[in-house]
One Martini backbone bead per residue (centre of mass of N, CA, C, O) as a GRO file, in nm:
protein
  177
    1MET     BB    1   0.222  -0.519   1.747
    2ALA     BB    2   0.231  -0.380   1.414
    3LEU     BB    3   0.414  -0.419   1.119
    4LEU     BB    4   0.413  -0.247   0.801
    5GLY     BB    5   0.509  -0.338   0.467
    6SER     BB    6   0.625  -0.243   0.138
    7PHE     BB    7   0.702  -0.454  -0.162
    8ASP     BB    8   0.605  -0.359  -0.423
    9ALA     BB    9   0.337  -0.609  -0.448
   10TYR     BB   10   0.394  -0.629  -0.128
   11PHE     BB   11   0.329  -0.743   0.196
   12GLY     BB   12   0.438  -0.696   0.533
   13CYS     BB   13   0.430  -0.870   0.851
   14ARG     BB   14   0.483  -0.775   1.203
   15ALA     BB   15   0.450  -0.939   1.504
   16GLU     BB   16   0.435  -0.844   1.846
   17ASP     BB   17   0.454  -0.960   2.190
   18LEU     BB   18   0.311  -0.725   2.330
   19PRO     BB   19   0.165  -0.642   2.592
   20LEU     BB   20  -0.211  -0.574   2.647
   21THR     BB   21  -0.194  -0.473   2.942
   22ASP     BB   22  -0.223  -0.266   3.213
   23ALA     BB   23   0.002  -0.399   3.380
   24ALA     BB   24   0.222  -0.345   3.158
   25PHE     BB   25   0.142  -0.030   3.061
   26GLY     BB   26  -0.067   0.086   3.223
   27SER     BB   27  -0.338   0.340   3.238
   28THR     BB   28  -0.174   0.534   3.045
   29PRO     BB   29  -0.012   0.667   2.789
   30LYS     BB   30   0.221   0.782   2.958
   31THR     BB   31   0.295   0.514   3.114
   32ARG     BB   32   0.346   0.346   2.863
   33LEU     BB   33   0.599   0.515   2.780
   34LEU     BB   34   0.762   0.506   3.057
   35HIS     BB   35   0.664   0.173   3.087
   36PRO     BB   36   0.765  -0.038   2.891
   37PRO     BB   37   0.792  -0.326   2.755
   38PRO     BB   38   0.968  -0.573   2.667
   39LEU     BB   39   1.141  -0.702   2.410
   40PRO     BB   40   1.121  -0.916   2.173
   41PRO     BB   41   1.219  -1.118   1.953
   42PRO     BB   42   1.271  -1.140   1.643
   43ARG     BB   43   1.094  -1.183   1.336
   44LYS     BB   44   0.951  -1.282   1.069
   45TRP     BB   45   0.824  -1.214   0.781
   46VAL     BB   46   0.507  -1.197   0.623
   47THR     BB   47   0.491  -1.341   0.295
   48ARG     BB   48   0.447  -1.412  -0.058
   49GLN     BB   49   0.765  -1.361  -0.074
   50SER     BB   50   1.091  -1.485  -0.009
   51GLU     BB   51   1.273  -1.284  -0.221
   52LEU     BB   52   1.318  -0.978  -0.047
   53ASP     BB   53   1.608  -0.903   0.052
   54GLY     BB   54   1.699  -0.686  -0.147
   55GLU     BB   55   1.472  -0.483  -0.091
   56ARG     BB   56   1.501  -0.475   0.221
   57ALA     BB   57   1.790  -0.349   0.220
   58GLU     BB   58   1.646  -0.068   0.089
   59ALA     BB   59   1.460  -0.002   0.300
   60ARG     BB   60   1.221   0.208   0.453
   61LYS     BB   61   1.118   0.374   0.759
   62ALA     BB   62   0.805   0.535   0.819
   63THR     BB   63   0.713   0.772   1.075
   64ASP     BB   64   0.538   0.935   1.264
   65GLY     BB   65   0.509   1.142   1.570
   66ALA     BB   66   0.378   0.943   1.733
   67PRO     BB   67   0.430   0.830   2.041
   68PRO     BB   68   0.427   0.514   1.975
   69HIS     BB   69   0.661   0.553   1.741
   70ILE     BB   70   0.885   0.691   1.970
   71ALA     BB   71   0.932   0.480   2.151
   72ASN     BB   72   1.192   0.311   2.260
   73PRO     BB   73   1.102   0.016   2.185
   74VAL     BB   74   1.034   0.089   1.890
   75LYS     BB   75   1.305   0.196   1.805
   76GLN     BB   76   1.461  -0.062   1.863
   77LEU     BB   77   1.299  -0.243   1.670
   78LEU     BB   78   1.367  -0.076   1.407
   79LYS     BB   79   1.684  -0.091   1.414
   80ARG     BB   80   1.737  -0.379   1.343
   81PRO     BB   81   1.649  -0.376   1.027
   82PHE     BB   82   1.728  -0.048   0.955
   83GLY     BB   83   1.850   0.144   1.118
   84ASN     BB   84   1.905   0.480   1.136
   85ALA     BB   85   1.928   0.565   0.819
   86ARG     BB   86   1.628   0.405   0.747
   87ILE     BB   87   1.475   0.622   0.927
   88ILE     BB   88   1.164   0.806   0.931
   89SER     BB   89   1.184   1.020   1.215
   90ARG     BB   90   1.175   1.103   1.510
   91HIS     BB   91   1.498   1.079   1.644
   92PHE     BB   92   1.631   1.093   1.359
   93PRO     BB   93   1.815   1.195   1.097
   94THR     BB   94   1.529   1.162   0.956
   95ALA     BB   95   1.262   1.358   0.951
   96TRP     BB   96   0.934   1.393   1.003
   97PRO     BB   97   0.705   1.593   0.893
   98SER     BB   98   0.518   1.799   1.043
   99ARG     BB   99   0.190   1.778   0.964
  100SER     BB  100   0.176   1.575   0.743
  101PRO     BB  101   0.052   1.414   0.498
  102ASP     BB  102  -0.072   1.124   0.380
  103LEU     BB  103   0.144   0.928   0.151
  104ASN     BB  104   0.097   0.644   0.253
  105PRO     BB  105  -0.081   0.362   0.179
  106LEU     BB  106  -0.078   0.252   0.471
  107ASP     BB  107  -0.229   0.504   0.584
  108PHE     BB  108  -0.468   0.572   0.361
  109TRP     BB  109  -0.556   0.242   0.346
  110MET     BB  110  -0.470  -0.026   0.500
  111TRP     BB  111  -0.572   0.029   0.790
  112GLY     BB  112  -0.870   0.062   0.718
  113TYR     BB  113  -0.909  -0.207   0.582
  114LEU     BB  114  -0.826  -0.390   0.819
  115LYS     BB  115  -1.031  -0.290   1.022
  116ALA     BB  116  -1.282  -0.376   0.861
  117VAL     BB  117  -1.213  -0.690   0.825
  118VAL     BB  118  -1.118  -0.782   1.109
  119PHE     BB  119  -1.387  -0.639   1.266
  120SER     BB  120  -1.651  -0.775   1.134
  121ASN     BB  121  -1.592  -0.975   1.367
  122PRO     BB  122  -1.561  -1.115   1.644
  123ILE     BB  123  -1.301  -1.146   1.894
  124ALA     BB  124  -1.170  -1.376   2.125
  125HIS     BB  125  -0.846  -1.344   2.065
  126LEU     BB  126  -0.521  -1.266   1.998
  127ALA     BB  127  -0.462  -1.496   1.797
  128GLU     BB  128  -0.695  -1.425   1.607
  129LEU     BB  129  -0.605  -1.141   1.536
  130LYS     BB  130  -0.333  -1.215   1.409
  131ALA     BB  131  -0.445  -1.408   1.193
  132ARG     BB  132  -0.624  -1.200   1.048
  133ILE     BB  133  -0.414  -1.000   0.967
  134ALA     BB  134  -0.235  -1.190   0.803
  135GLN     BB  135  -0.454  -1.293   0.606
  136HIS     BB  136  -0.545  -1.014   0.487
  137ILE     BB  137  -0.272  -0.944   0.372
  138LEU     BB  138  -0.246  -1.199   0.186
  139ASN     BB  139  -0.524  -1.123   0.023
  140VAL     BB  140  -0.383  -0.909  -0.120
  141ILE     BB  141  -0.372  -0.804  -0.439
  142PRO     BB  142  -0.180  -0.660  -0.678
  143GLU     BB  143  -0.409  -0.493  -0.812
  144THR     BB  144  -0.481  -0.334  -0.560
  145LEU     BB  145  -0.205  -0.204  -0.519
  146ARG     BB  146  -0.192  -0.056  -0.786
  147SER     BB  147  -0.443   0.118  -0.734
  148VAL     BB  148  -0.334   0.261  -0.485
  149VAL     BB  149  -0.087   0.386  -0.623
  150GLU     BB  150  -0.243   0.544  -0.837
  151HIS     BB  151  -0.392   0.713  -0.622
  152ALA     BB  152  -0.138   0.847  -0.506
  153VAL     BB  153  -0.075   1.033  -0.741
  154SER     BB  154  -0.333   1.207  -0.716
  155ARG     BB  155  -0.276   1.283  -0.425
  156PHE     BB  156  -0.015   1.440  -0.475
  157GLN     BB  157  -0.144   1.651  -0.664
  158LEU     BB  158  -0.346   1.762  -0.453
  159ILE     BB  159  -0.135   1.854  -0.250
  160ALA     BB  160   0.007   2.054  -0.442
  161GLU     BB  161  -0.253   2.227  -0.500
  162ASN     BB  162  -0.264   2.267  -0.158
  163GLY     BB  163   0.029   2.341  -0.047
  164GLY     BB  164   0.077   2.067   0.141
  165GLN     BB  165  -0.186   1.999   0.252
  166HIS     BB  166  -0.442   1.866   0.367
  167ILE     BB  167  -0.707   1.639   0.195
  168GLU     BB  168  -0.939   1.485   0.334
  169HIS     BB  169  -1.172   1.691   0.301
  170VAL     BB  170  -1.169   1.678  -0.009
  171LEU     BB  171  -1.222   1.374  -0.039
  172HIS     BB  172  -1.493   1.370   0.119
  173GLN     BB  173  -1.644   1.569  -0.065
  174SER     BB  174  -1.617   1.400  -0.332
  175ARG     BB  175  -1.781   1.151  -0.218
  176GLU     BB  176  -2.057   1.312  -0.171
  177ILE     BB  177  -2.112   1.383  -0.488
   0.00000   0.00000   0.00000
């Protein structure tokens, strides 16, 4: 599992060695949630700037209500650095609005970008996958992040113009023109 966070013009990545085998997770999504693997000890974030502690202390973690994001092991993992009060998600004091559009650049841009670059060539083993993810996160330059954030502003405006509804279909239509 990888957790990704953004601080100013930097991204941080935290990979956890949760077993990725059917033997550990069970064979269905439901059994994976009912019988999750034990949590590993916390690790340091991988970042391009080491002095992020001040910003990190004020950081919030927002997750949508997807079942993998609210499984007990994931919630326990998130509570360590963020505590209950700084997590925006189902089963926490501040709930994530159900069926809300993706407002977070990590959701509407970063995951798609990482998927494209990380899987552009075959991956031989888990260690290589983790190394690629960390390397591609570190390769994102601040100018790219600023561009993504600027796009987020127009995205927010489009969501407001559409009454708070999803806008992916509108964005895809405009790309086709």
